[in-house]
N, C-alpha and C positions, 0 to 999 in steps of 0.2 A: 761623571762628566756632565758639564753644563753646556747647553746650547746657548749661544749668544745671538740674540735677535736685535737688530738695530733698525731704527726708522727716523726719518727726518722730522723735525718740528716745523710745522707750517710757518713759512716766512723766514726761516733761519737760513743763513748763508753758510754753506759748508766750506771748510778749509780743504786743502788737498789731502791732508791726513784723514779727516773725518769722511770725506767722500770716498777715499780708497778703502778705509775700514768698512764703510757701508757696503761697498762693492764686494769686499771679501766675505761679508756675512751672507751675501745673496748669491755668491758664485757656486753653481751646482757642480762644476767640474774640479774645483780646487778647494781643499779643506784645510783650514788653519787650526792646529791644535796647540793650545797653550797648556802645557802640563804644569800644574802647581806643585811645588816642592817646598814644604815648610821645614824640612830637616837638613837641607843642604844650603850652604852659603854661596850665593851668586850675587855679584854686584851687577844688577840689571837682570841678565838672563843668560841662557846658554843656547846658542843656535844649534838646533837639532837636525838641520838639513831637510831634504824632502825625498819622498819615494812614491812610486806608483803603487796604489792599492789594488787589490784583486778585482775590484769593480771598475777599473779603468780611470779612477779619479786619482789626482795627485794630492798627497798629504804632506804638509809642511809643519814642522814641530819646533817649538821653542820651549825651554824649561824656565820657569820663573818662580821666584819667591816673592809674592805680592807684598808681604810685610816689609821685606828688605827694600823692594822698589819704592814703596811709599816713603821710607826713611831716606833713601838716596835722593828722591825728588826733593824732599825737604832740605837736605844738606846742600843741594845744588840751587835751591831757591826756585824750583820749578813747580807749576801747578800739579796738584795731586793727580796721579794716573798717567802722566806723560811717559814715564818709563815703561809701564805695562803696555800702553798703546804702541810704543816703539817696538816692543817685542812682537806684538801681533802683526804690525806692518812689516817687520823684518822677515817673519816667517812667510808672509804672503809674497813679498818681493822675491824671496828665495825660490818659491814655486814658479812665479812668472818668468823670472830672468835666468834662473840656474836650476831648472828641473833636474832632480836626481842628485843634487849636490850633497856631499857628506856633512856630518856635524862639524861645526867649527872647532878646530883645535889649533894649536900653534903650527902644526904641519899642514893643516887643511884650510887655513884662513882665506887663501886666494882661490879656493875652489867653490865659491858661491857666497860664503859668509860676508866677506868684505864688500862685495857689490850690493848684497841685500841690506847690509848695515848702512852703507852710504846712501842708498835710495830711500831707506826709511828716514834717515836724517834730513834728506832733501824734502820729503813729504811733510815732515813736522819739524821745522827749524827750531821749535822750542826745546827739543831734546838736544842735549849735548853730552859729550863724554867727560865732562868736568873741565876740559881745557886747562888742566893744571890747577884749577881752583880748589878741587877737593882731593885730599891725600888720605890714604889709609894710614893713620898715625900710630895705631897700636893694635896688637893682637894679644889677647889674654887667653892662653891655652891651658887646658887641663887634660892630661891623658888618663883615661880610666883603664887600668891594666887588667888583663885576664890571665888565663893559664899560661905557664911558661914565660911569664913576664912580657907577653906580647900585648900591644895596645888593643883593647876591646872596642874602645870608642875614644873620640877626641871631642871635647867641648871647648868651643872658643867664642870669645866675644870680639867683635870688630868695631873699632872706633874710627870714624872719619872726621877729619878736621877741614873746615872751609878756610883756606889760606888767606882769603880776602877779609873775612869777618872774624876769624878766630873761633867760630862756633864749632863745638865738638858734638857729634851725633853718634850715638851707639846704634849700630845696625841690628843689635840683638845678640843673643847667645844661642849657638847652634851646636847640636851634637851630631857628629858624623860617625857612623859605624865603620869599623875597620874590617878588612877581610883577611 
């Protein structure tokens, strides 16, 4: 685990996003954890919800694949790092506005995730969800079979296409272990 320390540059004007991110790194009662996952495919990240730690502090978690986020930012024409900053802001907003919210799933989206996601977008309007501009245009899947002809793992490559520019971006190749 890496601790992120932030400080302002003398004379710099902070945006709402950078000021909130700075506040999150200095908050002694609330802790944001960005779990990096280089083996699982996420477009952006996965809202992990928040919970009370044994020491009385609230911990908010998001899972991200920084390599994919960088490529998604590129496909959307966003500055590098916007997607990962969004995930940090989203986890912090989840702590502040929906403490104890569960991880975001299709059945739980309205129990903290949607509010945190919306607030993170308001704080950093550079971030967008593609607004229909970027489509996942193809999946290349390879199943690696194990005993009893059951999938042991699945390797897939995801290609995104910017519908405005026609530019195709590979998000990379990922192997997911099957259970």
